[in-house]
Structures are given as structure tokens and as C-alpha cells.
Backbone as CSV, one residue per row, in Angstrom:
resi,resn,N_x,N_y,N_z,CA_x,CA_y,CA_z,C_x,C_y,C_z
1,MET,-11.102,15.768,4.010,-12.042,15.362,2.984,-11.589,14.023,2.394
2,PRO,-12.467,13.029,2.369,-12.086,11.702,1.869,-11.647,11.730,0.400
3,LEU,-10.742,10.826,0.080,-10.281,10.657,-1.289,-11.432,10.112,-2.127
4,ASP,-11.719,10.755,-3.245,-12.844,10.376,-4.099,-12.342,9.586,-5.311
5,PRO,-12.670,8.285,-5.392,-12.182,7.471,-6.507,-12.744,7.909,-7.861
6,TYR,-13.858,8.628,-7.864,-14.467,9.072,-9.121,-13.729,10.248,-9.759
7,GLU,-12.777,10.816,-9.040,-11.977,11.925,-9.581,-10.826,11.430,-10.462
8,TYR,-10.599,10.123,-10.467,-9.445,9.568,-11.168,-9.866,8.472,-12.141
9,SER,-9.094,8.352,-13.207,-9.320,7.236,-14.126,-8.453,6.067,-13.662
10,GLU,-8.733,4.886,-14.183,-7.976,3.703,-13.802,-6.485,3.908,-14.064
11,ASN,-5.676,3.532,-13.098,-4.215,3.619,-13.138,-3.672,5.040,-13.188
12,GLU,-4.503,6.024,-12.938,-4.015,7.400,-12.844,-3.423,7.668,-11.461
13,ALA,-4.059,7.095,-10.435,-3.609,7.316,-9.061,-3.649,6.008,-8.282
14,TRP,-2.584,5.775,-7.537,-2.513,4.607,-6.676,-2.416,5.069,-5.235
15,LEU,-2.622,4.112,-4.331,-2.625,4.392,-2.905,-1.802,3.340,-2.180
16,LEU,-0.867,3.784,-1.367,-0.088,2.883,-0.519,-0.758,2.858,0.849
17,PHE,-0.969,1.653,1.399,-1.578,1.571,2.724,-1.214,0.257,3.394
18,GLN,-1.453,0.205,4.701,-1.195,-1.001,5.469,-2.464,-1.824,5.542
19,LEU,-2.379,-3.086,5.124,-3.539,-3.982,5.087,-3.946,-4.530,6.448
20,ASN,-3.011,-4.631,7.355,-3.295,-5.285,8.633,-3.489,-4.280,9.770
21,ASN,-4.413,-4.633,10.676,-4.606,-3.852,11.901,-3.765,-4.392,13.043
22,THR,-3.513,-5.689,13.016,-2.656,-6.332,14.003,-1.521,-7.014,13.243
23,PRO,-0.384,-7.202,13.888,0.747,-7.802,13.184,0.425,-9.174,12.589
24,VAL,0.997,-9.423,11.428,0.926,-10.746,10.813,2.022,-11.560,11.504
25,ARG,1.627,-12.561,12.237,2.575,-13.339,13.047,2.992,-14.613,12.315
26,THR,4.295,-14.869,12.345,4.803,-16.128,11.808,5.632,-16.805,12.895
27,GLU,5.649,-18.105,12.888,6.420,-18.838,13.886,7.916,-18.694,13.660
28,MET,8.338,-18.706,12.412,9.770,-18.730,12.125,10.396,-17.359,11.923
29,ASP,9.655,-16.420,11.328,10.282,-15.166,10.913,9.843,-13.935,11.684
30,GLY,8.983,-14.087,12.678,8.559,-12.943,13.473,7.293,-12.299,12.944
31,ASP,7.103,-11.041,13.326,5.890,-10.305,13.000,6.113,-9.320,11.850
32,PHE,5.058,-9.139,11.052,5.139,-8.303,9.856,3.936,-7.381,9.733
33,ASN,4.119,-6.322,8.962,3.020,-5.495,8.459,2.892,-5.792,6.972
34,ALA,1.667,-5.838,6.495,1.398,-6.067,5.071,1.135,-4.708,4.420
35,ILE,2.043,-4.289,3.551,1.944,-2.997,2.868,1.488,-3.260,1.434
36,ALA,0.423,-2.560,1.016,-0.180,-2.830,-0.292,-0.306,-1.568,-1.132
37,ILE,-0.445,-1.791,-2.448,-0.742,-0.717,-3.403,-2.084,-1.029,-4.041
38,MET,-2.952,-0.028,-4.040,-4.291,-0.158,-4.602,-4.520,0.947,-5.632
39,ASP,-5.217,0.610,-6.701,-5.639,1.618,-7.671,-6.815,2.381,-7.064
40,VAL,-6.739,3.704,-7.051,-7.769,4.523,-6.424,-9.112,4.370,-7.136
41,ALA,-9.118,4.391,-8.453,-10.373,4.362,-9.215,-11.087,3.021,-9.136
42,SER,-10.358,1.929,-9.286,-10.992,0.609,-9.363,-11.020,-0.146,-8.042
43,GLY,-10.136,0.210,-7.119,-10.027,-0.529,-5.868,-9.218,-1.810,-5.991
44,MET,-8.638,-2.056,-7.149,-7.835,-3.250,-7.397,-6.506,-3.137,-6.634
45,ILE,-6.164,-4.201,-5.910,-4.878,-4.248,-5.225,-3.882,-4.907,-6.171
46,PHE,-2.809,-4.182,-6.472,-1.825,-4.665,-7.440,-0.646,-5.391,-6.809
47,GLY,-0.393,-5.144,-5.538,0.757,-5.795,-4.928,0.781,-5.608,-3.431
48,MET,1.601,-6.462,-2.771,1.733,-6.413,-1.326,3.130,-6.890,-0.944
49,GLU,3.675,-6.282,0.065,4.959,-6.704,0.625,4.801,-6.859,2.132
50,LEU,5.398,-7.899,2.692,5.431,-8.073,4.135,6.703,-7.416,4.667
51,VAL,6.522,-6.449,5.548,7.639,-5.677,6.106,7.778,-6.041,7.587
52,PRO,8.969,-6.464,8.007,9.149,-6.816,9.419,8.754,-5.652,10.334
53,ILE,8.056,-5.974,11.413,7.612,-4.972,12.377,8.799,-4.171,12.915
54,VAL,9.946,-4.820,13.051,11.118,-4.146,13.623,11.665,-3.044,12.708
55,GLU,11.266,-3.051,11.430,11.697,-2.011,10.493,10.758,-0.814,10.606
56,SER,11.312,0.386,10.582,10.477,1.583,10.732,9.674,1.890,9.470
57,GLU,10.151,1.381,8.330,9.418,1.586,7.076,9.870,0.563,6.046
58,ILE,9.145,0.508,4.941,9.466,-0.398,3.856,10.834,-0.029,3.272
59,SER,11.643,-1.032,2.987,13.006,-0.795,2.486,12.996,-0.315,1.036
60,GLU,14.144,0.160,0.581,14.268,0.589,-0.817,14.046,-0.593,-1.751
61,PHE,14.635,-1.745,-1.427,14.466,-2.931,-2.257,12.992,-3.326,-2.343
62,GLN,12.312,-3.394,-1.200,10.898,-3.774,-1.194,10.039,-2.716,-1.890
63,SER,10.405,-1.461,-1.766,9.664,-0.383,-2.441,9.746,-0.552,-3.950
64,ARG,10.975,-0.782,-4.461,11.149,-1.000,-5.902,10.390,-2.234,-6.361
65,LYS,10.477,-3.304,-5.571,9.799,-4.551,-5.909,8.277,-4.363,-5.937
66,LEU,7.725,-3.685,-4.940,6.284,-3.457,-4.870,5.807,-2.576,-6.019
67,LEU,6.527,-1.521,-6.310,6.145,-0.636,-7.413,6.280,-1.341,-8.765
68,SER,7.352,-2.092,-8.948,7.561,-2.801,-10.221,6.520,-3.895,-10.447
69,SER,6.245,-4.671,-9.412,5.249,-5.735,-9.576,3.852,-5.143,-9.784
70,SER,3.570,-4.020,-9.141,2.275,-3.357,-9.332,2.158,-2.812,-10.746
71,GLU,3.233,-2.223,-11.246,3.239,-1.706,-12.618,3.059,-2.844,-13.618
72,SER,3.693,-3.961,-13.354,3.574,-5.118,-14.237,2.135,-5.650,-14.257
73,ARG,1.525,-5.754,-13.100,0.130,-6.230,-13.023,-0.835,-5.258,-13.669
74,ALA,-0.608,-3.964,-13.452,-1.523,-2.949,-13.981,-1.261,-2.669,-15.457
75,LYS,-0.079,-3.063,-15.919,0.355,-2.765,-17.292,0.402,-1.260,-17.530
76,SER,0.709,-0.540,-16.443,0.749,0.913,-16.491,1.409,1.421,-15.218
77,ARG,1.880,2.646,-15.282,2.438,3.317,-14.113,1.545,4.516,-13.804
78,PRO,1.247,4.758,-12.537,0.371,5.886,-12.224,1.091,7.222,-12.378
79,ARG,0.300,8.248,-12.518,0.828,9.615,-12.525,1.019,10.095,-11.087
80,LEU,0.170,9.589,-10.199,0.086,10.073,-8.826,0.012,8.902,-7.853
81,LEU,0.674,9.041,-6.719,0.634,8.011,-5.694,0.402,8.670,-4.337
82,PHE,-0.640,8.232,-3.643,-0.952,8.761,-2.323,-0.335,7.864,-1.263
83,VAL,0.281,8.488,-0.249,0.848,7.752,0.880,0.274,8.334,2.165
84,PRO,0.120,7.504,3.195,-0.442,7.987,4.455,0.557,8.872,5.211
85,SER,0.100,10.023,5.638,0.981,10.980,6.319,1.382,10.510,7.717
86,GLU,0.608,9.614,8.318,0.912,9.136,9.669,1.989,8.055,9.698
87,ARG,2.363,7.561,8.566,3.355,6.483,8.505,4.649,6.999,7.890
88,LYS,5.741,6.364,8.268,7.030,6.736,7.715,7.158,6.119,6.320
89,THR,7.247,6.984,5.307,7.291,6.503,3.916,8.336,7.239,3.088
90,SER,9.345,7.785,3.741,10.322,8.592,2.998,11.090,7.769,1.960
91,ILE,11.464,6.551,2.285,12.196,5.703,1.331,11.291,5.363,0.156
92,PHE,10.082,4.892,0.457,9.132,4.542,-0.592,8.850,5.748,-1.488
93,SER,8.611,6.889,-0.880,8.313,8.111,-1.642,9.472,8.502,-2.555
94,ALA,10.698,8.344,-2.072,11.874,8.663,-2.886,11.977,7.730,-4.090
95,VAL,11.718,6.437,-3.877,11.754,5.461,-4.974,10.696,5.811,-6.013
96,ALA,9.479,6.097,-5.566,8.390,6.449,-6.486,8.721,7.721,-7.261
97,SER,9.263,8.704,-6.588,9.632,9.968,-7.249,10.691,9.740,-8.322
98,LYS,11.663,8.877,-8.042,12.699,8.550,-9.032,12.107,7.888,-10.273
99,MET,10.953,7.239,-10.091,10.264,6.593,-11.211,9.358,7.581,-11.956
100,GLY,9.361,8.841,-11.530,8.558,9.859,-12.190,7.119,9.936,-11.701
101,ILE,6.858,9.349,-10.552,5.504,9.356,-9.979,5.419,10.493,-8.953
102,VAL,4.387,11.301,-9.041,4.160,12.375,-8.081,3.583,11.763,-6.808
103,VAL,4.199,12.054,-5.673,3.756,11.493,-4.395,3.085,12.590,-3.575
104,GLU,1.896,12.273,-3.061,1.154,13.192,-2.193,0.781,12.480,-0.918
105,MET,0.854,13.203,0.185,0.484,12.637,1.482,-0.967,12.949,1.800
106,LEU,-1.651,11.954,2.368,-3.025,12.100,2.848,-3.111,11.481,4.237
107,SER,-4.041,11.957,5.037,-4.229,11.371,6.362,-4.977,10.046,6.229
108,GLU,-4.833,9.208,7.247,-5.548,7.920,7.269,-7.049,8.144,7.130
109,SER,-7.562,9.198,7.739,-9.013,9.455,7.674,-9.468,9.769,6.252
110,GLU,-8.577,10.303,5.425,-8.925,10.619,4.039,-8.946,9.387,3.140
111,ILE,-8.279,8.322,3.561,-8.210,7.121,2.720,-9.009,5.942,3.255
112,GLU,-9.472,6.025,4.506,-10.096,4.847,5.114,-11.357,4.361,4.403
113,SER,-12.083,5.242,3.751,-13.282,4.778,3.027,-12.896,3.878,1.848
114,LEU,-11.704,4.085,1.295,-11.233,3.248,0.185,-10.568,1.959,0.659
115,THR,-9.953,1.995,1.830,-9.162,0.853,2.280,-9.902,-0.067,3.248
116,LYS,-10.998,0.375,3.804,-11.700,-0.377,4.853,-12.063,-1.800,4.423
117,GLU,-12.645,-1.952,3.248,-13.063,-3.278,2.787,-11.859,-4.212,2.632
118,ALA,-10.772,-3.701,2.075,-9.569,-4.525,1.892,-8.971,-4.916,3.248
119,ILE,-8.922,-3.977,4.176,-8.376,-4.252,5.506,-9.246,-5.269,6.238
120,ASP,-10.558,-5.095,6.182,-11.467,-6.040,6.832,-11.344,-7.432,6.216
121,GLY,-11.257,-7.503,4.894,-11.111,-8.788,4.210,-9.797,-9.469,4.554
122,PHE,-8.733,-8.694,4.607,-7.422,-9.246,4.948,-7.441,-9.773,6.379
123,SER,-8.032,-9.008,7.281,-8.127,-9.414,8.687,-8.906,-10.716,8.825
124,ALA,-10.037,-10.822,8.133,-10.847,-12.042,8.184,-10.066,-13.230,7.621
125,HIS,-9.361,-13.010,6.529,-8.561,-14.087,5.916,-7.437,-14.529,6.848
126,MET,-6.730,-13.568,7.437,-5.591,-13.897,8.275,-6.010,-14.559,9.592
127,SER,-7.214,-14.264,10.072,-7.667,-14.879,11.316,-7.893,-16.382,11.127
128,ARG,-8.011,-16.820,9.883,-8.200,-18.243,9.584,-6.895,-18.933,9.219
129,GLN,-5.778,-18.186,9.152,-4.513,-18.740,8.687,-3.528,-18.900,9.835
130,ILE,-2.648,-19.877,9.711,-1.510,-20.045,10.580,-0.282,-20.049,9.682
131,LEU,0.581,-19.091,9.884,1.766,-18.983,9.031,2.972,-19.653,9.643
């Protein structure tokens, strides 16, 4: 069952997801995945981190940085954070839990209605860029 943004108030629940369908390629630093945090209710993206493709998941440092910068932008911390069950997120989930955020796993199919526009927009933007 898809995640329903109308079930949550602003900054009550956030969503971690990958913005890119294909690797973000750079000439100097290699390939990356763009990992983002979005507010479920508003669809606002609060932060993004580029994670090297060679890494199996976002690091503890990047997890803290992404959560802190998102909290700073939102001027609030969520009660709940959804992470995709198909991706490795144990480090990120542990960092969020230490911050007092409840972490729940959802399948990609449950979140795609919320993330599709952001992913499509990111893809269109990146197809015009050379990094």
C-alpha cells in the first residue's frame, strides 16, 4: 500500500530515498548515488548527500550530516523516518535512532508515488550537467 502523505503533518515523517536512477558520474571522483531526505507531507527535499557507488551504504558521518542539515532546514526533527527496505541502510537507521527518530522500512513500491517527481526532475537536471 503506497505511503499516504495526507496521514502526516509537516515534519512529522521524513523519507530517505535515492534520487538517481543511473550513477552520477564525475571525471575526477568517480560515480555516486544521490541520497536525499524528503518531508512526507509537503514533498520538500531537505538535504542530499553524494555517496560513492563503491560504498555499500551511506556512512555514519554522511548520515549525521544529512540528518543534521535536514533538521536545520526544516527547523524541526521528525518523529518518524521511512527508509527503503531494498537498500542497505543499517548505519543510517542507527544514527537516526540515536537521535530519537523512529525508523520504519517500506518497499520501493510503497514510496515511488512520492519520489517519482523528484527522481524524474533530478534525472532531467543531471542529463544537462557535466560534473
